[in-house]
RODO-2510 file (C-alpha; in nm, 4 decimals, decimal comma):
residues 356
     n   res          X          Y          Z
     1     x     7,7441     0,7362     7,9346
     2     x     7,5891     1,0680     7,9336
     3     x     7,5488     1,3967     8,1262
     4     x     7,1826     1,4661     8,1701
     5     x     7,0112     1,7476     8,3572
     6     x     6,9362     1,6718     8,7200
     7     x     6,6513     1,9222     8,7357
     8     x     6,3689     1,7779     8,9387
     9     x     6,0484     1,8873     9,1023
    10     x     6,1301     1,8556     9,4716
    11     x     5,8354     1,7684     9,6893
    12     x     5,7947     1,8596    10,0535
    13     x     5,9681     1,6244    10,2885
    14     x     6,2363     1,5247    10,0406
    15     x     6,6048     1,4852    10,1214
    16     x     6,8076     1,7416    10,3122
    17     x     6,8528     2,0974    10,1882
    18     x     7,2288     2,0438    10,1783
    19     x     7,1749     1,8135     9,8804
    20     x     6,9713     2,0745     9,6912
    21     x     7,0478     2,4048     9,5215
    22     x     6,7870     2,5580     9,2957
    23     x     6,6048     2,2254     9,2541
    24     x     6,9221     2,0378     9,1514
    25     x     7,0664     1,7341     9,3250
    26     x     7,4125     1,8848     9,3417
    27     x     7,6002     1,5851     9,4783
    28     x     7,4706     1,3736     9,1920
    29     x     7,6159     1,6421     8,9648
    30     x     7,9449     1,5682     9,1393
    31     x     7,9116     1,1971     9,0608
    32     x     7,8446     1,2884     8,6980
    33     x     8,1620     1,4998     8,6892
    34     x     8,3566     1,2110     8,8418
    35     x     8,2249     0,9713     8,5782
    36     x     8,3166     1,2172     8,3034
    37     x     8,6764     1,2298     8,4218
    38     x     8,6725     0,8509     8,4265
    39     x     8,5832     0,8538     8,0564
    40     x     8,8617     1,1005     7,9755
    41     x     9,1118     0,8997     8,1798
    42     x     9,0303     0,5725     8,0038
    43     x     9,0362     0,7221     7,6560
    44     x     9,3342     0,9542     7,6978
    45     x     9,5496     0,7554     7,9427
    46     x     9,4674     0,3918     8,0186
    47     x     9,2453     0,1965     7,7807
    48     x     9,2240    -0,1142     8,0014
    49     x     9,1894    -0,0367     8,3736
    50     x     9,0622    -0,3160     8,5974
    51     x     8,7352    -0,1298     8,6492
    52     x     8,6961     0,0020     8,2938
    53     x     8,3168    -0,0137     8,2805
    54     x     8,2556     0,1740     8,6048
    55     x     8,2465     0,5214     8,4532
    56     x     7,9749     0,4258     8,2037
    57     x     7,7827     0,2216     8,4597
    58     x     7,7803     0,5209     8,6961
    59     x     7,6234     0,7392     8,4257
    60     x     7,3679     0,4680     8,3570
    61     x     7,2709     0,4221     8,7235
    62     x     7,2383     0,7992     8,7741
    63     x     7,0287     0,8327     8,4592
    64     x     6,7974     0,5437     8,5509
    65     x     6,7377     0,6970     8,8925
    66     x     6,6809     1,0483     8,7579
    67     x     6,4386     0,9572     8,4808
    68     x     6,2301     0,7503     8,7212
    69     x     6,2411     1,0198     8,9900
    70     x     6,1301     1,2917     8,7490
    71     x     5,8493     1,0934     8,5862
    72     x     5,7238     0,9320     8,9076
    73     x     5,7151     1,2694     9,0852
    74     x     5,5146     1,4157     8,7975
    75     x     5,2778     1,1186     8,8014
    76     x     5,2184     1,1413     9,1771
    77     x     5,1452     1,5128     9,1580
    78     x     4,8651     1,4552     8,9118
    79     x     4,7717     1,6479     8,6022
    80     x     4,8220     1,5631     8,2394
    81     x     5,1638     1,4352     8,1331
    82     x     5,2662     1,5051     7,7742
    83     x     5,4997     1,2259     7,6623
    84     x     5,5624     1,3880     7,3238
    85     x     5,6818     1,7031     7,4969
    86     x     5,9137     1,4888     7,7082
    87     x     6,0738     1,3535     7,3915
    88     x     6,0926     1,7051     7,2444
    89     x     6,2767     1,8267     7,5536
    90     x     6,5239     1,5399     7,5238
    91     x     6,5884     1,6306     7,1605
    92     x     6,6480     1,9963     7,2464
    93     x     6,8981     1,8974     7,5126
    94     x     7,0881     1,6308     7,3218
    95     x     7,0783     1,6901     6,9486
    96     x     7,2434     2,0340     6,9028
    97     x     7,5854     1,9342     7,0387
    98     x     7,5599     1,5851     6,8910
    99     x     7,4751     1,7066     6,5414
   100     x     7,7371     1,9833     6,5563
   101     x     8,0058     1,7275     6,6388
   102     x     7,8907     1,4860     6,3675
   103     x     7,8747     1,7587     6,1025
   104     x     8,2288     1,8733     6,1779
   105     x     8,3595     1,5149     6,1730
   106     x     8,1774     1,4501     5,8447
   107     x     8,3053     1,7739     5,6883
   108     x     8,6615     1,6716     5,7742
   109     x     8,5790     1,3072     5,6873
   110     x     8,7782     1,1805     5,9836
   111     x     8,8182     0,8027     5,9553
   112     x     8,5433     0,7915     5,6908
   113     x     8,2906     0,9685     5,9156
   114     x     8,1077     1,1232     5,6194
   115     x     7,9713     0,7905     5,4950
   116     x     7,8538     0,6799     5,8399
   117     x     7,7124     1,0054     5,9729
   118     x     7,3433     0,9309     5,9199
   119     x     7,3457     0,6355     6,1632
   120     x     7,5002     0,8471     6,4360
   121     x     7,2744     1,1475     6,3862
   122     x     6,9714     0,9340     6,4686
   123     x     7,1018     0,7618     6,7817
   124     x     7,1914     0,4303     6,6190
   125     x     7,5679     0,4288     6,6689
   126     x     7,5575     0,1215     6,8928
   127     x     7,3461    -0,0741     6,6436
   128     x     7,5766     0,0238     6,3571
   129     x     7,8875    -0,0759     6,5509
   130     x     7,7303    -0,4123     6,6370
   131     x     7,6296    -0,4701     6,2747
   132     x     7,9822    -0,3960     6,1522
   133     x     8,1637    -0,5699     6,4360
   134     x     8,3846    -0,2642     6,4607
   135     x     8,3588     0,0693     6,6457
   136     x     8,4467     0,2744     6,3386
   137     x     8,4708     0,5587     6,2695
   138     x     8,6469     0,5831     6,6036
   139     x     8,5623     0,9530     6,6338
   140     x     8,2017     0,8399     6,7036
   141     x     8,2952     0,5442     6,9263
   142     x     8,1830     0,7104     7,2516
   143     x     7,8264     0,7526     7,1240
   144     x     7,7245     0,3913     7,1875
   145     x     7,6419     0,4533     7,5547
   146     x     7,4434     0,7667     7,4730
   147     x     7,2382     0,5551     7,2332
   148     x     7,1748     0,2857     7,4945
   149     x     7,0322     0,5499     7,7269
   150     x     6,8174     0,7166     7,4648
   151     x     6,6768     0,3848     7,3456
   152     x     6,5831     0,3107     7,7071
   153     x     6,4286     0,6566     7,7363
   154     x     6,1917     0,5788     7,4497
   155     x     6,0377     0,2965     7,6535
   156     x     6,0623     0,4097     8,0129
   157     x     5,8269     0,7109     8,0195
   158     x     5,5506     0,4815     7,8921
   159     x     5,6241     0,2248     8,1632
   160     x     5,6263     0,4802     8,4454
   161     x     5,3237     0,6779     8,3330
   162     x     5,0902     0,3997     8,2284
   163     x     5,1680     0,1053     8,4590
   164     x     5,0855     0,0666     8,8296
   165     x     5,3738     0,0459     9,0759
   166     x     5,3720    -0,3341     9,1076
   167     x     5,4148    -0,3705     8,7317
   168     x     5,6975    -0,1157     8,7282
   169     x     5,8766    -0,3452     8,9756
   170     x     5,8063    -0,6432     8,7502
   171     x     5,9434    -0,4703     8,4398
   172     x     6,2519    -0,3502     8,6300
   173     x     6,3378    -0,6967     8,7615
   174     x     6,2636    -0,8467     8,4202
   175     x     6,5181    -0,6128     8,2587
   176     x     6,7844    -0,6938     8,5192
   177     x     6,7226    -1,0684     8,4978
   178     x     6,7050    -1,0868     8,1186
   179     x     7,0178    -0,8744     8,0715
   180     x     7,2076    -1,0945     8,3188
   181     x     7,1020    -1,4108     8,1370
   182     x     7,2042    -1,2648     7,8016
   183     x     7,5449    -1,1574     7,9322
   184     x     7,6085    -1,4858     8,1148
   185     x     7,5009    -1,7135     7,8297
   186     x     7,5789    -1,5087     7,5210
   187     x     7,7771    -1,7917     7,3579
   188     x     7,4954    -2,0446     7,3966
   189     x     7,2422    -1,7896     7,2732
   190     x     7,4617    -1,6957     6,9785
   191     x     7,5203    -1,3302     7,0690
   192     x     7,8423    -1,1684     6,9565
   193     x     8,0393    -0,9559     7,2021
   194     x     7,9417    -0,6459     7,0072
   195     x     7,5671    -0,6975     7,0451
   196     x     7,6048    -0,8082     7,4062
   197     x     7,8103    -0,5056     7,5078
   198     x     7,6945    -0,2262     7,2787
   199     x     7,3191    -0,2868     7,2600
   200     x     7,2055    -0,5089     7,5489
   201     x     7,3286    -0,2873     7,8329
   202     x     7,0138    -0,1762     8,0110
   203     x     7,0919    -0,3501     8,3397
   204     x     7,2859    -0,0625     8,5059
   205     x     7,0028     0,1739     8,4095
   206     x     6,7517    -0,0669     8,5635
   207     x     6,9558    -0,0747     8,8855
   208     x     6,9191     0,3034     8,8989
   209     x     6,5439     0,2584     8,8574
   210     x     6,5411    -0,0049     9,1319
   211     x     6,7343     0,2278     9,3624
   212     x     6,4616     0,4893     9,3281
   213     x     6,1839     0,2355     9,3812
   214     x     6,3469     0,0959     9,6953
   215     x     6,4016     0,4457     9,8291
   216     x     6,0243     0,4817     9,8493
   217     x     6,0207     0,2025    10,1100
   218     x     6,1373     0,3564    10,4373
   219     x     6,3032     0,0453    10,5781
   220     x     6,4849    -0,0302    10,2519
   221     x     6,5951     0,3330    10,2154
   222     x     6,7396     0,3403    10,5671
   223     x     6,9239     0,0144    10,5075
   224     x     7,0668     0,1153    10,1680
   225     x     7,1890     0,4555    10,2905
   226     x     7,3460     0,3196    10,6099
   227     x     7,7200     0,3320    10,6712
   228     x     7,7419    -0,0466    10,6443
   229     x     7,5773    -0,0465    10,3018
   230     x     7,8163     0,2219    10,1764
   231     x     8,1197     0,0271    10,2985
   232     x     7,9956    -0,2903    10,1293
   233     x     7,9271    -0,0912     9,8123
   234     x     8,2846     0,0388     9,8033
   235     x     8,4225    -0,3109     9,8648
   236     x     8,2105    -0,4486     9,5794
   237     x     8,3203    -0,1724     9,3423
   238     x     8,6895    -0,2168     9,4279
   239     x     8,6824    -0,6000     9,4334
   240     x     8,8743    -0,6531     9,1027
   241     x     9,1805    -0,4989     9,2701
   242     x     9,2042    -0,7699     9,5362
   243     x     9,0353    -1,0728     9,3739
   244     x     9,1519    -1,2925     9,0879
   245     x     9,2496    -1,1791     8,7403
   246     x     8,9532    -1,1357     8,5074
   247     x     8,6969    -1,0835     8,7848
   248     x     8,6411    -0,7268     8,6649
   249     x     8,5163    -0,8634     8,3317
   250     x     8,2758    -1,1179     8,4831
   251     x     7,8972    -1,0964     8,4960
   252     x     7,9227    -1,1386     8,8740
   253     x     8,1222    -0,8177     8,9007
   254     x     7,8780    -0,6479     8,6651
   255     x     7,5973    -0,7241     8,9114
   256     x     7,8003    -0,6342     9,2206
   257     x     7,9269    -0,3060     9,0766
   258     x     7,5772    -0,1999     8,9674
   259     x     7,4455    -0,2720     9,3165
   260     x     7,7329    -0,0785     9,4698
   261     x     7,6873     0,2189     9,2400
   262     x     7,3145     0,2266     9,3157
   263     x     7,3965     0,2578     9,6862
   264     x     7,6468     0,5379     9,6138
   265     x     7,3907     0,7268     9,4048
   266     x     7,1267     0,6913     9,6772
   267     x     7,3750     0,8322     9,9264
   268     x     7,4397     1,1314     9,7012
   269     x     7,0656     1,2015     9,6733
   270     x     7,0342     1,1925    10,0499
   271     x     7,3492     1,4021    10,0811
   272     x     7,6956     1,3061    10,2037
   273     x     7,8536     1,5101    10,4799
   274     x     8,2097     1,6201    10,5422
   275     x     8,4799     1,6555    10,2795
   276     x     8,3152     1,4117    10,0384
   277     x     7,9895     1,6044    10,0470
   278     x     8,1736     1,9315     9,9867
   279     x     8,3739     1,7897     9,6952
   280     x     8,0661     1,6450     9,5250
   281     x     7,8585     1,9574     9,5777
   282     x     8,1083     2,2389     9,5264
   283     x     8,0746     2,4958     9,2494
   284     x     8,3540     2,3450     9,0410
   285     x     8,1833     2,0049     9,0385
   286     x     7,8507     2,1646     8,9441
   287     x     8,0078     2,3571     8,6569
   288     x     8,1895     2,0512     8,5241
   289     x     7,8633     1,8588     8,5416
   290     x     7,6906     2,1358     8,3460
   291     x     7,9325     2,1026     8,0544
   292     x     7,9926     1,7278     8,0891
   293     x     7,7555     1,6287     7,8086
   294     x     7,9554     1,8468     7,5693
   295     x     8,2812     1,7037     7,7020
   296     x     8,1518     1,3553     7,6333
   297     x     8,0297     1,4410     7,2852
   298     x     8,3330     1,6397     7,1679
   299     x     8,6299     1,4681     7,3293
   300     x     8,7125     1,2160     7,0540
   301     x     8,6719     1,4729     6,7749
   302     x     8,8887     1,7193     6,9663
   303     x     9,1553     1,4515     7,0042
   304     x     9,1507     1,3669     6,6323
   305     x     9,1944     1,7338     6,5374
   306     x     9,4657     1,7997     6,7955
   307     x     9,6615     1,4906     6,6896
   308     x     9,6804     1,6346     6,3385
   309     x     9,8551     1,9461     6,4691
   310     x    10,0399     1,7880     6,7620
   311     x    10,1411     1,4295     6,6739
   312     x    10,2848     1,3712     7,0218
   313     x     9,9259     1,3606     7,1516
   314     x     9,8702     1,0330     6,9670
   315     x    10,0255     0,8562     7,2650
   316     x     9,7714     0,7961     7,5409
   317     x     9,9436     0,8998     7,8637
   318     x     9,9017     1,1394     8,1523
   319     x    10,0347     1,4325     7,9493
   320     x     9,7725     1,3676     7,6825
   321     x     9,5070     1,3370     7,9526
   322     x     9,5918     1,6779     8,0971
   323     x     9,6221     1,8548     7,7615
   324     x     9,3150     1,7019     7,6000
   325     x     9,0999     1,7416     7,9117
   326     x     9,1772     2,1145     7,9095
   327     x     9,1064     2,1450     7,5369
   328     x     8,7846     1,9433     7,5491
   329     x     8,6486     2,1277     7,8521
   330     x     8,7179     2,4606     7,6803
   331     x     8,5267     2,3485     7,3706
   332     x     8,2406     2,2164     7,5837
   333     x     8,2217     2,5443     7,7779
   334     x     8,1985     2,7452     7,4561
   335     x     7,9370     2,5044     7,3216
   336     x     7,7270     2,5337     7,6380
   337     x     7,7123     2,9117     7,6489
   338     x     7,6991     2,9782     7,2741
   339     x     7,4638     2,6997     7,1617
   340     x     7,3355     2,4469     7,4131
   341     x     7,2093     2,6819     7,6850
   342     x     7,0168     2,9130     7,4468
   343     x     6,8538     2,6149     7,2748
   344     x     6,7886     2,4529     7,6115
   345     x     6,5701     2,7509     7,7067
   346     x     6,3250     2,6476     7,4344
   347     x     6,2174     2,3628     7,6613
   348     x     5,9912     2,6144     7,8309
   349     x     5,7630     2,5804     7,5276
   350     x     5,7317     2,2035     7,5838
   351     x     5,6021     2,1487     7,9392
   352     x     5,5754     1,7845     8,0320
   353     x     5,2984     1,8359     8,2873
   354     x     4,9934     2,0544     8,3288
   355     x     4,7291     2,0693     8,5984
   356     x     4,3894     1,9179     8,5292
***
């Protein structure tokens, strides 16, 4: 899971103005805020909901769509594309808050964080957890999904920028197919649950990529953003609540939920109307989305520190959810304005495109 910038270059003839403010897909920001609250709810309240993986999968689908949208738009507009600058911009956005959190956890040596810090500073938390068979130190446990995304981001700019469209489709379907096979047959292949879950999780990201690719086909876009498609998407996402026990943990549900989330994300890019559209695009949702990366990064460290002073917060319940959400959002807000936003402005020195 992660909260990435939705800044995009919007071409003429793109989706409705209601979905755009200042070049941002605001309703997708709302989906990001919703996913962030899903993370806080699971960690602070209910560790085993029937649809536990949805909040991470939603981040992954959004991120796969956005990265493809941004890079494909740049490619279609022509000019030189600087891949190294792309990576530099990612580092400026992600590393300040990440390293600040890790340094504080290491200084306090929470759950032995000091001896493990180097793995987590260089985006290898998921690999380290899989190697150890244990998500320790738990104060870094949330970083695995950030690492999955960043490891995908190393590859994907090269695929988009240097392969023709037909081969981008091939690579996308290859990722979805291979991930499904690995998840379905992990025992026969000899994969442990840790490697299967923490490292080999590119399939929701690839569904986000596929959603963008299909949106470029008018007939497919109309079908996937129709009312019928949205209803089917919601049914697929909610299916563990009315089907048999364990369905939410199956590879079938993994596929269905990724498809459903891709449809929901496409709808947000086109722009929902009514109350839903207002909720996803309102100022509160946009602000929460702005600080959501910090919320994601800091929330386990904040919990560890607060538990030291307020032992009652050790119990995961609704009271803890409310208290820790308020604390974490306050820390993330301070981090955004005092550190992340000023550093983020340095991206202006690393343009990803320039005209020939």
